[in-house]
N, CA, C and O of each residue as an XYZ file, in Angstrom:
892
protein
N      18.267    -29.431    -82.206
C      19.376    -29.738    -83.104
C      19.379    -28.789    -84.283
O      20.433    -28.299    -84.691
N      18.175    -28.521    -84.845
C      18.092    -27.618    -85.993
C      18.540    -26.219    -85.612
O      19.223    -25.545    -86.384
N      18.149    -25.779    -84.405
C      18.547    -24.433    -83.962
C      20.050    -24.356    -83.778
O      20.663    -23.343    -84.115
N      20.650    -25.402    -83.251
C      22.101    -25.420    -83.048
C      22.826    -25.388    -84.378
O      23.814    -24.672    -84.542
N      22.332    -26.165    -85.326
C      22.960    -26.194    -86.656
C      22.836    -24.839    -87.327
O      23.779    -24.360    -87.959
N      21.651    -24.211    -87.187
C      21.441    -22.890    -87.779
C      22.377    -21.864    -87.158
O      22.932    -21.022    -87.865
N      22.559    -21.927    -85.819
C      23.445    -20.990    -85.125
C      24.888    -21.185    -85.576
O      25.636    -20.220    -85.735
N      25.267    -22.441    -85.779
C      26.635    -22.726    -86.225
C      26.874    -22.162    -87.612
O      27.930    -21.587    -87.878
N      25.864    -22.328    -88.530
C      26.006    -21.793    -89.883
C      26.090    -20.273    -89.862
O      26.840    -19.680    -90.638
N      25.317    -19.638    -88.971
C      25.354    -18.172    -88.874
C      26.724    -17.686    -88.410
O      27.254    -16.700    -88.924
N      27.293    -18.398    -87.424
C      28.618    -18.008    -86.925
C      29.667    -18.208    -88.002
O      30.544    -17.366    -88.190
N      29.573    -19.341    -88.718
C      30.542    -19.592    -89.795
C      30.423    -18.528    -90.872
O      31.427    -18.063    -91.413
N      29.175    -18.140    -91.184
C      28.984    -17.109    -92.194
C      29.546    -15.778    -91.744
O      30.146    -15.047    -92.532
N      29.348    -15.464    -90.458
C      29.872    -14.200    -89.916
C      31.392    -14.185    -89.976
O      31.996    -13.174    -90.332
N      32.003    -15.307    -89.628
C      33.468    -15.383    -89.667
C      33.958    -15.228    -91.101
O      34.938    -14.529    -91.360
N      33.251    -15.902    -92.054
C      33.681    -15.847    -93.459
C      33.528    -14.445    -94.025
O      34.361    -14.000    -94.814
N      32.453    -13.733    -93.622
C      32.196    -12.413    -94.192
C      32.998    -11.312    -93.502
O      33.502    -10.406    -94.166
N      33.122    -11.382    -92.170
C      33.692    -10.251    -91.427
C      35.138    -10.474    -90.991
O      35.928     -9.530    -90.982
N      35.492    -11.685    -90.635
C      36.801    -11.908    -90.027
C      37.824    -12.408    -91.035
O      38.979    -11.981    -91.018
N      37.396    -13.327    -91.927
C      38.355    -13.899    -92.880
C      38.998    -12.841    -93.764
O      40.201    -12.921    -94.017
N      38.237    -11.836    -94.252
C      38.887    -10.821    -95.102
C      39.932     -9.980    -94.363
O      40.749     -9.334    -95.019
N      39.940     -9.961    -93.024
C      40.892     -9.134    -92.276
C      42.295     -9.695    -92.411
O      42.491    -10.887    -92.645
N      43.284     -8.790    -92.254
C      44.663     -9.270    -92.303
C      44.996    -10.019    -91.012
O      44.183    -10.097    -90.091
N      46.201    -10.561    -90.970
C      46.597    -11.430    -89.851
C      46.623    -10.655    -88.538
O      46.142    -11.156    -87.521
N      47.173     -9.449    -88.540
C      47.281     -8.668    -87.304
C      45.905     -8.352    -86.725
O      45.691     -8.427    -85.515
N      44.994     -8.002    -87.601
C      43.648     -7.669    -87.135
C      42.973     -8.892    -86.543
O      42.309     -8.814    -85.510
N      43.156    -10.047    -87.228
C      42.541    -11.260    -86.689
C      43.144    -11.657    -85.337
O      42.434    -12.110    -84.440
N      44.484    -11.479    -85.202
C      45.133    -11.787    -83.911
C      44.609    -10.860    -82.821
O      44.331    -11.294    -81.704
N      44.477     -9.567    -83.162
C      43.973     -8.603    -82.181
C      42.545     -8.931    -81.784
O      42.171     -8.827    -80.616
N      41.737     -9.335    -82.793
C      40.354     -9.676    -82.497
C      40.268    -10.910    -81.609
O      39.450    -10.963    -80.690
N      41.110    -11.901    -81.884
C      41.118    -13.113    -81.041
C      41.557    -12.784    -79.619
O      41.005    -13.292    -78.642
N      42.575    -11.910    -79.531
C      43.048    -11.520    -78.198
C      41.952    -10.786    -77.429
O      41.772    -10.977    -76.226
N      41.211     -9.925    -78.175
C      40.121     -9.194    -77.528
C      39.037    -10.148    -77.058
O      38.468     -9.976    -75.980
N      38.753    -11.161    -77.882
C      37.734    -12.139    -77.488
C      38.160    -12.927    -76.253
O      37.342    -13.257    -75.395
N      39.463    -13.221    -76.183
C      39.954    -13.943    -75.008
C      40.018    -13.039    -73.768
O      39.758    -13.491    -72.653
N      40.367    -11.754    -73.971
C      40.558    -10.837    -72.849
C      39.238    -10.313    -72.289
O      39.141     -9.989    -71.106
N      38.216    -10.233    -73.158
C      36.947     -9.661    -72.733
C      36.327    -10.405    -71.546
O      35.903     -9.747    -70.596
N      36.251    -11.745    -71.551
C      35.674    -12.429    -70.380
C      36.478    -12.173    -69.100
O      35.931    -12.058    -68.003
N      37.814    -12.089    -69.291
C      38.655    -11.834    -68.109
C      38.350    -10.463    -67.524
O      38.222    -10.310    -66.309
N      38.232     -9.447    -68.416
C      37.927     -8.098    -67.943
C      36.543     -8.030    -67.303
O      36.352     -7.391    -66.269
N      35.583     -8.702    -67.939
C      34.236     -8.714    -67.363
C      34.242     -9.360    -65.980
O      33.596     -8.865    -65.057
N      34.971    -10.465    -65.837
C      35.058    -11.139    -64.535
C      35.715    -10.232    -63.488
O      35.283    -10.170    -62.337
N      36.786     -9.523    -63.924
C      37.517     -8.675    -62.975
C      36.647     -7.522    -62.476
O      36.554     -7.281    -61.273
N      36.004     -6.804    -63.421
C      35.260     -5.607    -63.041
C      33.895     -5.919    -62.432
O      33.416     -5.189    -61.564
N      33.270     -7.011    -62.892
C      31.920     -7.312    -62.409
C      31.910     -8.209    -61.174
O      30.970     -8.161    -60.380
N      32.938     -9.017    -61.009
C      32.910     -9.978    -59.906
C      34.091     -9.819    -58.952
O      33.900     -9.641    -57.749
N      35.312     -9.884    -59.487
C      36.481     -9.925    -58.606
C      36.735     -8.593    -57.907
O      36.978     -8.562    -56.701
N      36.680     -7.480    -58.666
C      37.050     -6.182    -58.091
C      36.166     -5.787    -56.903
O      36.705     -5.420    -55.860
N      34.812     -5.846    -57.016
C      33.991     -5.508    -55.835
C      34.249     -6.444    -54.660
O      34.322     -6.005    -53.512
N      34.385     -7.740    -54.953
C      34.643     -8.691    -53.875
C      36.025     -8.485    -53.264
O      36.204     -8.634    -52.055
N      37.010     -8.138    -54.109
C      38.362     -7.914    -53.603
C      38.387     -6.738    -52.634
O      39.065     -6.790    -51.608
N      37.647     -5.677    -52.957
C      37.583     -4.528    -52.059
C      36.951     -4.919    -50.726
O      37.414     -4.521    -49.658
N      35.881     -5.710    -50.817
C      35.214     -6.161    -49.594
C      36.131     -7.067    -48.777
O      36.192     -6.974    -47.551
N      36.852     -7.959    -49.494
C      37.786     -8.858    -48.804
C      38.899     -8.055    -48.135
O      39.293     -8.355    -47.007
N      39.412     -7.023    -48.837
C      40.482     -6.198    -48.274
C      40.006     -5.459    -47.027
O      40.728     -5.378    -46.033
N      38.788     -4.922    -47.085
C      38.243     -4.221    -45.920
C      38.052     -5.172    -44.741
O      38.364     -4.838    -43.597
N      37.531     -6.368    -45.045
C      37.321     -7.333    -43.968
C      38.646     -7.829    -43.396
O      38.757     -8.085    -42.197
N      39.664     -7.965    -44.276
C      40.984     -8.384    -43.797
C      41.580     -7.326    -42.871
O      42.138     -7.647    -41.822
N      41.452     -6.049    -43.278
C      41.946     -4.964    -42.429
C      41.189     -4.918    -41.104
O      41.784     -4.701    -40.048
N      39.868     -5.124    -41.168
C      39.059     -5.127    -39.942
C      39.470     -6.277    -39.027
O      39.548     -6.127    -37.808
N      39.734     -7.449    -39.656
C      40.159     -8.607    -38.863
C      41.501     -8.336    -38.185
O      41.707     -8.708    -37.030
N      42.427     -7.673    -38.925
C      43.726     -7.341    -38.339
C      43.560     -6.363    -37.177
O      44.225     -6.490    -36.149
N      42.654     -5.373    -37.351
C      42.400     -4.409    -36.276
C      41.813     -5.100    -35.049
O      42.220     -4.834    -33.918
N      40.845     -5.997    -35.290
C      40.236     -6.724    -34.173
C      41.259     -7.613    -33.470
O      41.236     -7.747    -32.247
N      42.162     -8.224    -34.254
C      43.190     -9.073    -33.655
C      44.113     -8.240    -32.760
O      44.506     -8.673    -31.677
N      44.454     -7.022    -33.241
C      45.289     -6.126    -32.433
C      44.573     -5.725    -31.147
O      45.174     -5.694    -30.073
N      43.268     -5.416    -31.272
C      42.499     -5.027    -30.085
C      42.387     -6.186    -29.097
O      42.459     -5.983    -27.884
N      42.210     -7.402    -29.620
C      42.122     -8.577    -28.746
C      43.446     -8.797    -28.017
O      43.461     -9.077    -26.819
N      44.572     -8.668    -28.755
C      45.886     -8.829    -28.121
C      46.101     -7.772    -27.042
O      46.619     -8.066    -25.966
N      45.695     -6.532    -27.344
C      45.847     -5.458    -26.352
C      44.975     -5.728    -25.130
O      45.404     -5.526    -23.994
N      43.727     -6.194    -25.376
C      42.831     -6.498    -24.257
C      43.392     -7.638    -23.407
O      43.270     -7.627    -22.182
N      44.011     -8.626    -24.071
C      44.596     -9.747    -23.326
C      45.758     -9.261    -22.456
O      45.889     -9.661    -21.299
N      46.606     -8.386    -23.033
C      47.726     -7.843    -22.254
C      47.220     -6.975    -21.108
O      47.743     -7.035    -19.995
N      46.178     -6.155    -21.392
C      45.605     -5.323    -20.328
C      45.020     -6.188    -19.218
O      45.107     -5.848    -18.038
N      44.419     -7.315    -19.613
C      43.851     -8.218    -18.616
C      44.942     -8.793    -17.721
O      44.767     -8.906    -16.508
N      46.080     -9.158    -18.334
C      47.198     -9.676    -17.538
C      47.736     -8.603    -16.607
O      48.047     -8.870    -15.446
N      47.846     -7.354    -17.141
C      48.329     -6.259    -16.294
C      47.337     -5.972    -15.170
O      47.735     -5.662    -14.047
N      46.037     -6.076    -15.479
C      45.020     -5.836    -14.455
C      45.137     -6.858    -13.328
O      45.027     -6.513    -12.151
N      45.361     -8.120    -13.698
C      45.529     -9.148    -12.667
C      46.761     -8.857    -11.816
O      46.747     -9.047    -10.600
N      47.836     -8.390    -12.477
C      49.057     -8.059    -11.734
C      48.814     -6.883    -10.794
O      49.267     -6.883     -9.650
N      48.084     -5.867    -11.300
C      47.762     -4.709    -10.461
C      46.882     -5.130     -9.288
O      47.066     -4.656     -8.167
N      45.921     -6.024     -9.549
C      45.047     -6.499     -8.470
C      45.853     -7.246     -7.409
O      45.598     -7.102     -6.213
N      46.840     -8.054     -7.859
C      47.688     -8.761     -6.889
C      48.509     -7.767     -6.066
O      48.630     -7.903     -4.849
N      49.076     -6.754     -6.758
C      49.863     -5.746     -6.037
C      48.986     -4.971     -5.057
O      49.402     -4.661     -3.941
N      47.759     -4.664     -5.497
C      46.850     -3.921     -4.621
C      46.482     -4.755     -3.391
O      46.429     -4.241     -2.274
N      46.226     -6.053     -3.614
C      45.886     -6.928     -2.487
C      47.054     -7.023     -1.506
O      46.857     -7.009     -0.291
N      48.291     -7.120     -2.053
C      49.466     -7.185     -1.179
C      49.642     -5.881     -0.405
O      49.955     -5.892      0.786
N      49.434     -4.743     -1.105
C      49.560     -3.447     -0.430
C      48.480     -3.277      0.635
O      48.734     -2.729      1.708
N      47.270     -3.754      0.327
C      46.174     -3.647      1.295
C      46.458     -4.501      2.529
O      46.173     -4.095      3.656
N      47.026     -5.693      2.303
C      47.375     -6.560      3.432
C      48.472     -5.922      4.286
O      48.427     -5.963      5.515
N      49.465     -5.326      3.599
C      50.544     -4.659      4.331
C      50.012     -3.463      5.107
O      50.420     -3.211      6.241
N      49.087     -2.723      4.475
C      48.495     -1.569      5.148
C      47.707     -2.006      6.385
O      47.744     -1.340      7.419
N      46.991     -3.135      6.267
C      46.229     -3.642      7.412
C      47.159     -4.015      8.564
O      46.859     -3.748      9.728
N      48.305     -4.644      8.222
C      49.256     -5.008      9.275
C      49.854     -3.764      9.921
O      50.116     -3.750     11.124
N      50.073     -2.706      9.115
C      50.591     -1.460      9.682
C      49.550     -0.801     10.585
O      49.893     -0.193     11.599
N      48.275     -0.926     10.207
C      47.226     -0.365     11.055
C      47.180     -1.055     12.411
O      46.872     -0.430     13.426
N      47.493     -2.367     12.420
C      47.546     -3.080     13.700
C      48.682     -2.525     14.551
O      48.541     -2.373     15.765
N      49.815     -2.222     13.904
C      50.977     -1.720     14.638
C      50.802     -0.270     15.060
O      51.395      0.168     16.046
N      49.983      0.483     14.310
C      49.722      1.882     14.647
C      48.244      2.012     15.007
O      47.415      2.176     14.112
N      47.896      1.944     16.271
C      46.478      1.927     16.657
C      45.800      3.259     16.392
O      46.448      4.301     16.294
N      44.483      3.199     16.280
C      43.694      4.415     16.195
C      43.481      4.964     17.603
O      43.828      4.321     18.594
N      42.910      6.155     17.672
C      42.756      6.829     18.964
C      41.917      5.999     19.931
O      42.166      6.011     21.136
N      40.917      5.274     19.405
C      40.039      4.494     20.278
C      40.762      3.294     20.888
O      40.314      2.747     21.896
N      41.900      2.875     20.271
C      42.634      1.713     20.768
C      43.714      2.081     21.778
O      44.287      1.189     22.405
N      44.006      3.356     21.953
C      45.087      3.771     22.844
C      44.838      3.337     24.293
O      45.768      2.824     24.916
N      43.639      3.513     24.870
C      43.431      3.049     26.254
C      43.710      1.557     26.430
O      44.272      1.150     27.447
N      43.321      0.733     25.446
C      43.606     -0.705     25.533
C      45.106     -0.962     25.510
O      45.601     -1.835     26.223
N      45.833     -0.201     24.690
C      47.281     -0.368     24.625
C      47.927      0.012     25.957
O      48.806     -0.700     26.443
N      47.499      1.123     26.548
C      48.052      1.540     27.842
C      47.743      0.510     28.924
O      48.577      0.228     29.784
N      46.540     -0.045     28.871
C      46.166     -1.082     29.844
C      47.040     -2.323     29.663
O      47.429     -2.967     30.637
N      47.347     -2.653     28.398
C      48.187     -3.816     28.124
C      49.600     -3.603     28.668
O      50.196     -4.527     29.222
N      50.140     -2.386     28.513
C      51.473     -2.088     29.049
C      51.474     -2.226     30.568
O      52.392     -2.804     31.150
N      50.437     -1.688     31.199
C      50.335     -1.779     32.657
C      50.215     -3.232     33.116
O      50.829     -3.621     34.110
N      49.432     -4.033     32.398
C      49.253     -5.443     32.774
C      50.572     -6.208     32.664
O      50.885     -7.031     33.524
N      51.349     -5.938     31.608
C      52.637     -6.620     31.455
C      53.582     -6.253     32.597
O      54.344     -7.098     33.067
N      53.537     -4.999     33.045
C      54.392     -4.599     34.162
C      54.027     -5.326     35.446
O      54.902     -5.781     36.183
N      52.751     -5.430     35.706
C      52.318     -6.122     36.931
C      52.610     -7.623     36.851
O      52.965     -8.248     37.851
N      52.457     -8.198     35.647
C      52.780     -9.616     35.482
C      54.264     -9.874     35.719
O      54.645    -10.951     36.180
N      55.106     -8.880     35.402
C      56.546     -9.030     35.635
C      56.910     -8.795     37.098
O      58.070     -8.962     37.474
N      55.937     -8.409     37.931
C      56.199     -8.197     39.349
C      56.668     -6.800     39.680
O      57.329     -6.595     40.698
N      56.338     -5.824     38.831
C      56.759     -4.449     39.057
C      55.656     -3.658     39.747
O      54.470     -3.966     39.624
N      56.076     -2.644     40.467
C      55.139     -1.717     41.106
C      55.201     -0.391     40.349
O      56.270      0.198     40.192
N      54.035      0.070     39.882
C      53.980      1.329     39.143
C      53.817      2.481     40.133
O      52.805      2.586     40.825
N      54.831      3.338     40.184
C      54.748      4.539     41.006
C      54.163      5.702     40.208
O      53.461      6.550     40.757
N      54.458      5.733     38.915
C      53.922      6.771     38.022
C      53.616      6.135     36.673
O      54.416      5.370     36.134
N      52.448      6.462     36.141
C      52.071      6.021     34.786
C      51.363      7.211     34.153
O      50.189      7.461     34.423
N      52.090      7.947     33.305
C      51.572      9.228     32.830
C      51.728      9.349     31.310
O      52.810      9.683     30.826
N      50.653      9.080     30.555
C      50.701      9.348     29.103
C      50.744     10.855     28.856
O      50.025     11.617     29.502
N      51.592     11.280     27.917
C      51.715     12.698     27.604
C      50.863     13.094     26.411
O      50.190     12.265     25.800
N      50.909     14.379     26.096
C      50.162     14.892     24.943
C      50.819     14.397     23.653
O      52.045     14.372     23.539
N      49.995     14.008     22.693
C      50.538     13.480     21.445
C      51.130     14.601     20.601
O      50.692     15.750     20.658
N      52.134     14.234     19.820
C      52.811     15.169     18.918
C      52.528     14.711     17.495
O      52.868     13.589     17.120
N      51.908     15.577     16.707
C      51.521     15.203     15.348
C      52.736     15.189     14.429
O      53.577     16.087     14.458
N      52.798     14.140     13.613
C      53.817     13.995     12.579
C      53.099     13.758     11.253
O      51.871     13.792     11.180
N      53.898     13.514     10.196
C      53.296     13.197      8.899
C      52.609     11.840      8.951
O      53.276     10.810      9.047
N      51.278     11.832      8.889
C      50.442     10.639      8.816
C      50.410      9.824     10.116
O      49.795      8.758     10.143
N      51.038     10.284     11.167
C      50.939      9.582     12.445
C      51.161     10.578     13.577
O      51.607     11.705     13.360
N      50.837     10.133     14.791
C      51.051     10.957     15.981
C      51.903     10.166     16.963
O      51.766      8.949     17.087
N      52.775     10.869     17.651
C      53.689     10.269     18.626
C      53.154     10.549     20.028
O      52.868     11.696     20.371
N      53.021      9.493     20.840
C      52.444      9.635     22.179
C      53.479      9.187     23.210
O      53.807      8.002     23.267
N      54.000     10.104     24.023
C      54.969      9.713     25.056
C      54.260      9.141     26.286
O      53.137      9.532     26.606
N      54.921      8.224     26.958
C      54.407      7.640     28.204
C      55.549      7.655     29.214
O      56.565      6.990     29.014
N      55.386      8.400     30.285
C      56.402      8.472     31.345
C      56.036      7.498     32.460
O      54.923      7.519     32.984
N      56.996      6.643     32.811
C      56.779      5.633     33.842
C      57.827      5.782     34.938
O      58.979      6.128     34.679
N      57.403      5.517     36.150
C      58.332      5.274     37.255
C      57.900      3.949     37.859
O      56.809      3.832     38.417
N      58.770      2.953     37.740
C      58.433      1.607     38.200
C      59.463      1.157     39.231
O      60.615      1.590     39.226
N      59.011      0.283     40.101
C      59.889     -0.219     41.164
C      59.954     -1.736     41.060
O      58.933     -2.421     41.026
N      61.187     -2.241     41.012
C      61.382     -3.678     40.911
C      62.843     -3.981     40.647
O      63.668     -3.075     40.527
N      63.150     -5.255     40.558
C      64.539     -5.655     40.342
C      64.956     -5.386     38.901
O      64.120     -5.203     38.016
N      66.264     -5.367     38.690
C      66.811     -5.126     37.354
C      66.306     -6.185     36.377
O      65.969     -5.874     35.235
N      66.256     -7.430     36.828
C      65.804     -8.525     35.962
C      64.339     -8.342     35.570
O      63.974     -8.560     34.414
N      63.494     -7.941     36.528
C      62.064     -7.773     36.235
C      61.826     -6.581     35.308
O      60.953     -6.625     34.441
N      62.611     -5.512     35.496
C      62.483     -4.361     34.601
C      62.864     -4.761     33.177
O      62.182     -4.389     32.222
N      63.953     -5.517     33.034
C      64.367     -5.970     31.705
C      63.329     -6.873     31.065
O      63.078     -6.778     29.863
N      62.719     -7.756     31.863
C      61.675     -8.642     31.344
C      60.469     -7.834     30.863
O      59.903     -8.125     29.810
N      60.082     -6.824     31.635
C      58.943     -5.980     31.271
C      59.208     -5.221     29.967
O      58.356     -5.194     29.079
N      60.386     -4.608     29.853
C      60.699     -3.835     28.646
C      60.784     -4.737     27.418
O      60.427     -4.321     26.316
N      61.251     -5.964     27.602
C      61.306     -6.903     26.478
C      59.895     -7.272     26.018
O      59.648     -7.383     24.817
N      58.967     -7.463     26.963
C      57.579     -7.760     26.604
C      56.932     -6.575     25.883
O      56.160     -6.760     24.942
N      57.248     -5.369     26.327
C      56.686     -4.170     25.691
C      57.172     -4.043     24.252
O      56.398     -3.699     23.358
N      58.450     -4.321     24.030
C      58.995     -4.222     22.666
C      58.395     -5.271     21.733
O      58.392     -5.078     20.518
N      57.892     -6.370     22.274
C      57.337     -7.450     21.452
C      55.819     -7.374     21.301
O      55.202     -8.314     20.802
N      55.213     -6.269     21.725
C      53.776     -6.103     21.526
C      53.456     -5.971     20.036
O      54.315     -5.605     19.234
N      52.188     -6.278     19.678
C      51.765     -6.097     18.287
C      51.844     -4.628     17.885
O      52.178     -4.307     16.744
N      51.540     -3.750     18.817
C      51.634     -2.316     18.557
C      53.092     -1.878     18.653
O      53.899     -2.505     19.340
N      53.413     -0.798     17.958
C      54.773     -0.265     18.031
C      54.922      0.536     19.318
O      54.248      1.547     19.517
N      55.808      0.074     20.182
C      56.152      0.789     21.412
C      57.672      0.784     21.509
O      58.292     -0.280     21.499
N      58.269      1.955     21.602
C      59.723      2.057     21.687
C      60.119      2.594     23.056
O      59.396      3.383     23.665
N      61.276      2.151     23.525
C      61.831      2.631     24.794
C      62.812      3.741     24.463
O      63.860      3.500     23.865
N      62.464      4.959     24.855
C      63.300      6.109     24.508
C      64.431      6.321     25.506
O      65.556      6.634     25.118
N      64.133      6.151     26.787
C      65.170      6.359     27.808
C      64.800      5.581     29.061
O      63.631      5.282     29.305
N      65.820      5.260     29.851
C      65.603      4.579     31.129
C      66.701      5.029     32.090
O      67.877      5.085     31.728
N      66.301      5.344     33.304
C      67.239      5.813     34.323
C      66.933      5.059     35.612
O      65.850      5.201     36.180
N      67.890      4.261     36.068
C      67.697      3.447     37.272
C      68.441      4.073     38.449
O      69.555      4.575     38.300
N      67.806      4.034     39.620
C      68.442      4.587     40.816
C      67.727      4.141     42.076
O      66.823      3.307     42.037
N      68.156      4.724     43.215
C      67.585      4.425     44.537
C      67.557      2.922     44.815
O      66.498      2.373     45.117
N      68.708      2.248     44.719
C      68.718      0.800     44.984
C      68.427      0.510     46.462
O      68.847      1.246     47.354
N      67.712     -0.562     46.686
C      67.367     -0.974     48.051
C      67.161     -2.479     48.050
O      66.445     -3.027     47.212
N      67.806     -3.137     49.012
C      67.683     -4.588     49.068
C      66.337     -4.965     49.671
O      65.919     -4.439     50.703
N      65.675     -5.892     48.990
C      64.388     -6.404     49.458
C      64.501     -7.924     49.471
O      64.282     -8.580     48.452
N      64.845     -8.481     50.637
C      65.086     -9.919     50.714
C      66.356    -10.265     49.963
O      67.430     -9.753     50.281
N      66.239    -11.131     48.969
C      67.402    -11.530     48.182
C      67.560    -10.698     46.917
O      68.508    -10.910     46.160
N      66.647     -9.748     46.669
C      66.692     -8.947     45.442
C      67.112     -7.522     45.753
O      66.841     -6.991     46.830
N      67.784     -6.917     44.778
C      68.096     -5.501     44.836
C      67.030     -4.771     44.022
O      66.957     -4.922     42.802
N      66.208     -3.981     44.705
C      65.087     -3.297     44.067
C      65.517     -1.886     43.692
O      66.181     -1.195     44.464
N      65.117     -1.466     42.472
C      65.488     -0.154     41.950
C      64.238      0.624     41.567
O      63.201      0.048     41.239
N      64.360      1.943     41.615
C      63.347      2.816     41.010
C      63.835      3.167     39.602
O      64.933      3.697     39.435
N      63.018      2.871     38.599
C      63.422      3.088     37.202
C      62.476      4.085     36.545
O      61.261      3.894     36.514
N      63.073      5.158     36.019
C      62.299      6.136     35.256
C      62.448      5.796     33.773
O      63.561      5.730     33.249
N      61.323      5.582     33.111
C      61.343      5.203     31.692
C      60.469      6.168     30.900
O      59.455      6.666     31.390
N      60.884      6.412     29.686
C      60.010      7.131     28.742
C      59.801      6.213     27.540
O      60.745      5.844     26.842
N      58.540      5.859     27.322
C      58.154      5.046     26.175
C      57.459      5.929     25.154
O      56.923      6.989     25.479
N      57.479      5.468     23.914
C      56.727      6.144     22.858
C      55.874      5.110     22.132
O      56.361      4.049     21.739
N      54.604      5.433     21.962
C      53.756      4.659     21.069
C      53.234      5.609     20.002
O      53.421      6.823     20.094
N      52.582      5.055     18.994
C      52.252      5.854     17.823
C      50.822      5.560     17.382
O      50.321      4.444     17.514
N      50.190      6.597     16.855
C      48.808      6.477     16.388
C      48.740      6.883     14.923
O      49.315      7.895     14.523
N      48.035      6.086     14.128
C      47.890      6.367     12.697
C      46.842      7.456     12.497
O      45.724      7.340     12.999
N      47.199      8.523     11.760
C      46.263      9.622     11.503
C      45.847      9.720     10.039
O      44.779     10.250      9.731
N      46.688      9.211      9.134
C      46.421      9.289      7.690
C      46.257     10.736      7.223
O      45.532     11.009      6.267
N      46.933     11.654      7.903
C      46.844     13.074      7.561
C      48.253     13.650      7.505
O      49.006     13.530      8.472
N      48.619     14.274      6.390
C      49.951     14.882      6.329
C      50.047     16.082      7.261
O      49.059     16.766      7.530
N      51.246     16.316      7.739
C      51.467     17.443      8.635
C      51.451     18.730      7.824
O      52.205     18.880      6.863
N      50.588     19.653      8.219
C      50.478     20.929      7.504
C      51.579     21.864      7.978
O      51.674     22.144      9.173
N      52.412     22.354      7.066
C      53.477     23.265      7.500
C      52.888     24.571      8.005
O      51.856     25.019      7.503
N      53.527     25.188      8.990
C      53.007     26.465      9.504
C      53.065     27.536      8.427
O      53.968     27.524      7.590
N      52.113     28.461      8.438
C      52.127     29.523      7.421
C      53.374     30.385      7.547
O      53.818     30.718      8.646
N      53.917     30.731      6.406
C      55.128     31.554      6.402
C      54.802     32.951      6.907
O      53.822     33.564      6.484
N      55.630     33.443      7.810
C      55.420     34.780      8.355
C      56.074     35.813      7.446
O      57.212     35.657      7.003
N      55.328     36.853      7.188
C      55.853     37.919      6.348
C      56.845     38.765      7.145
O      56.571     39.170      8.274
N      57.987     39.019      6.543
C      58.986     39.849      7.197
C      58.577     41.318      7.114
O      58.177     41.825      6.066
N      58.695     41.976      8.264
C      58.354     43.394      8.293
C      59.459     44.206      7.638
O      60.646     44.002      7.890
N      59.038     45.117      6.802
C      60.008     45.975      6.146
C      60.488     47.050      7.119
O      59.702     47.640      7.860
N      61.790     47.286      7.097
C      62.350     48.339      7.949
C      61.880     49.691      7.436
O      61.816     49.911      6.227
N      61.548     50.605      8.361
C      61.091     51.934      7.914
C      62.184     52.636      7.123
O      63.358     52.631      7.494
N      61.762     53.231      6.039
C      62.732     53.905      5.172
C      63.187     55.211      5.809
O      62.385     55.944      6.389
N      64.474     55.492      5.697
C      65.053     56.727      6.252
C      64.986     57.816      5.195
O      65.452     57.619      4.073
N      64.410     58.965      5.540
C      64.322     60.035      4.527
C      65.705     60.490      4.092
O      66.628     60.592      4.900
N      65.826     60.754      2.827
C      67.121     61.186      2.288
C      67.486     62.559      2.831
O      66.639     63.443      2.950
N      68.774     62.720      3.161
C      69.242     64.003      3.683
C      69.328     65.027      2.566
O      69.778     64.735      1.458
N      68.886     66.231      2.886
C      68.963     67.317      1.917
C      70.384     67.872      1.899
O      70.967     68.092      2.961
N      70.941     68.097      0.746
C      72.308     68.659      0.689
C      72.328     70.076      1.240
O      71.398     70.855      1.027
N      73.421     70.403      1.963
C      73.576     71.759      2.520
C      73.791     72.764      1.401
O      74.589     72.564      0.485
N      73.056     73.837      1.514
C      73.209     74.896      0.508
C      74.324     75.845      0.907
O      74.606     76.803      0.188
């Protein structure tokens, strides 16, 4: 209590000696300075360093939020790409079934022959031709001469067109009709085409250089 009273008397004495003699403007300025000083000390010693740190962390948080949003969008796009890739892979697999590899060609030819015999046809000729390379696939002709009725030939060709593999009927020529019991039997020449997947683009032939015509020596003018 004594120390507090002594401190109060010292402050009162200081005010009476130093502040009271000052004019009004000086005292107002001094009071304003006393009020402003704690605010300035708080700003420079506490708020300003923390404000800079808060601003940096706020900017970092905004950057991280942007990166998270971008990652979320990329994740959605990745799932979409994965779905598209799976669909394309499934479609490619189905195309591979329709376009057999070289090792599957004998099985395909055997299947065509079996369908013909099941339809009651007699094979007079069954001749696969040399394959013709195209872009990413090869074309394989098959020449047939079959003997049977018009109805059985039509049934056979319909079964061939409905195979899992792609087989097309390019041409058919019927002739030499002959009655066999109650049926009219024909000899039918057919050309079928099947296809093999190569996954190789067709290389264009190298361009041939044109030979330059020999130059004719210029005629000398008559003197």
